[in-house]
C-alpha positions, 0 to 999 in steps of 0.5 A: 171417437167418443163411442170408441172411448165409451166402448173401451171404458166400459169393457175396462171397468168389466175387467176389473168388476170381475177380477174374481172369475180368473177362468171366465176372464183368462186369454182367449186361446187359437181357435176362438176368434170364431166366436166372435164373428158377427153375424145377422138373427133375429133382427141384430147383429150378435156375436157366432158364440151367442147364436151357437148357444141359443140355437143349441139351447132350442134343439138340445135344452143345453148350450152345450152338448155332451155326445155320451155320459162321462164325456167331456161336453162339447161348446155350442159353437163346434157343435152348430159349425159342424151342422152345416159342415156335416150334417149327415154325421149328426144323423145318428147322434142324439141330438134332439130334446123331446119331454113331453111325453103325449108327443113321445105316445104319438110319435111310438117313442120310449119315454124312458129318454129325452134325446133322440136322432134325427132319423127316428124323429123326423123320419117317423112315419107318424111325424107328417101326422103331428105336423098336421095335428099341429097345423089344423090347431093354429087354424082354428085361432086357440092358444095352444095347449101344452101338448102341441107348444111341444108339437111346435117346438118340435117344429122349429127344431126341425126347421133350425137344423135343416136351414143351418145344416143348407147354410140357409140360417147362418147370415154372416155378410150385409148387402152392397147398396145395388139398384137391383137389392129389393127395398125390404132385403136392403139390411137383410144380410146374406146367409153362407148358402148365397155368399158371392162366387168371390167369397165363397172361398174365404168361408170355405177355408173357415170350414176346413180349416175348422175341420182341421182344428178340430182333427188336431184336439181329437188327435192332440197334435198341432192344436196351436198351430191349427188355431192360429191357422183358423183364427187367420181364415176367420180374420181373413173372411171378416176383411172381406165382408167387412169391405162389402159394406163398411157402413153395416157391418158392425164387428165392434167391442160389442161383440167381443162384449157380448162373449165376455157377458156368455163367459162370465153369466153374471146372474149365475154368480149372483144367485151363488153369493146369495146363496153364500149370504144366505147359509152364511146368515143362518149358520149364525143365526142358528148358532146365535152368534153376534158376530159374522156380519160382516160375511154376510154384507160381503156376499150379498154385496157381491152378489149385488154387484153381479147382479147390477153388472149383469144389467150393465151388461144388457143395457150396453149390448140391448141400448135399452132398458132391460125388463121387455120380456118375462126373463129379464123382469124376473131379474129385475124384480130379484134384484129389486127383491134384493135392493128392498132387503138390503135398505130395510134391513139398514134401517131395522137391523133385524137380519132376518130382512137380509136372509128373506131378501137373499132367498127370494133373489136366489130363488128367481135367479136359479128359476130364471137361469134353469129354465131357458125354453120358458124364460128366454134369455136371449136379447132380442129387439123390441116390439114396435109398440115398445120402441121407448126408453123413456116408457119403459123406464117409468111405466114398466120398470116402476110396475115391476119394480113393485113386484119386487117388493111383493115379492119380499113380502112373500118371502118375508112371509113364508118365513113368518109362517115357517117360525108361527108352525115352530111355536108362535109364542116362543118365535113371537119377537121374531115372528113381529119382526118378520111382519113389519118386515112384510108390511113396510115391503107391501108399503113400498110395492103399493108406491110404486104400484099406483103411479106404474099403472097411471102411467101406463094409462098415459102411455096406452093413450099415447100409444092406443087413444085410450087411457084405460080400456079393461085390458086384461093387463090393465085389469090384473094390475088394478086388482092387485092395487086393490087387494094390498091396499086391502091388505094394509088398511085391514093391518091399520085397523087392527083386522089383521094381526101378525098371524093374517100379515104374514099370510097376506103376504103369501096368499096376495102374491098369488095376484102378482103372479097372475098379473105378471105370468098369467095374463101372458102364459095362460090368458094370452089376450088383450093388447100387451100380445108383445108380453105373450108366450107359453110353458111353464103352466103346470110349474107355476101352478103348484108353486100356487098351490103348495104356499095355498096348502102351507098357508092354511097349515100354518093356520091350522097350527096357530090355532091350535096352539092357541086353543092349548094356551088356553 
């Protein structure tokens, strides 16, 4: 009873907070019920809508499918459902995304395209050869290079499409408790291909009604009637599936909430508001207006509110702090950077502190939203070693919130160096303000990172039986701490002037990138294997290199300006 009440309160609050998004919160139309059908996938129960979007993103690289230029995008749930109903109709459609040029070379395919048909890829006479290459590479136990990572994705695309087409990947019904069921299969749901004979007609009815509904949409006739018929067949199947094992069948408010989360896309709204705040602030700054900050604060508040709401969604759906993978930490770190910029701005009233926070928040959220192949946004069950909400909060969230402060220092350092290039004497007051912001942000970061490392050692002792073992993740966290402590002390004793402090805010963030991204995505070594992944190395390397070059350029410009004054 209490759980139901909490679910209702949560949903009501969400609907109230998101009233600005009328398009997202419009009434569900006939035919939408299939999106809410519970599916077991990747160790958790999720709506078919989420399963379809995640699956299409792996194969096509996007959450909607565009059949041709200028055509209306097709929602993922219709695309994935038709893979199972009529896989042969997709044989000659450009569905599979392959971007890595070396893979295309090996398969003899054009580099001018990035979408290919199943016929072009999987019936290619060279496909078996490249798959054998991947198998041989895996046997060496070496970390996969970007080429082999691209081959691995191609293998996943082939496997997923084949399994969905055969009905073996869509698990739609829990198993009854029976002595005949193996212990390891007790909690596994039944796939469409293995449904009991008495349940199969109910799912066949869904299939038939999906085809009729899509036909009605194409013909623009009797759409409402076909949609209602489809909804009724989905509800009828869910009733049968639930009766098989009522205690296991999860059709709750959480499924509805997850579809709402998919529709709203709160983090995208957040970076739109941060963008509006940054543009408004730049306009005020350039025009030297005395008024207008109320507009900036409104956009920042809306962005921060929606950003926070996105966390509330993920905490509610995953039942844990949302900091278990790279995507979630990027979202969390950007939230912290915005929060710290707001706190510093309220204290100092520099305006530029708010600009720095909005820009780094905007940048991080755009990266998270535009790189799903690298930063996986799906909600996954925790690895065994992470199954402690207490330690996730006191260690992981503490460590990563320190990265937020360092990221803010990085953004403010960039702004300060831009002003330095434009003229150090001319913008002396602005540079001083930004230097103060960098210094304070680094102090905040060190204040969080120090206890975070100590708490990590306590958790390591609890989990692995030793407080410190010079694991790469531990070592790089210590390097980050020592690096920023050196910067603070150098500033304190006068070794770093304004320019040096700004440059240090930018350059030292490279240590954070290595500890945060590099250990997981580049080194891939140590006991923190739950965070290991692949991809994006070239982009991150270019990002770091460009900033180092920019710092060097700013240094020479500053020296040139100083020599002219002398």
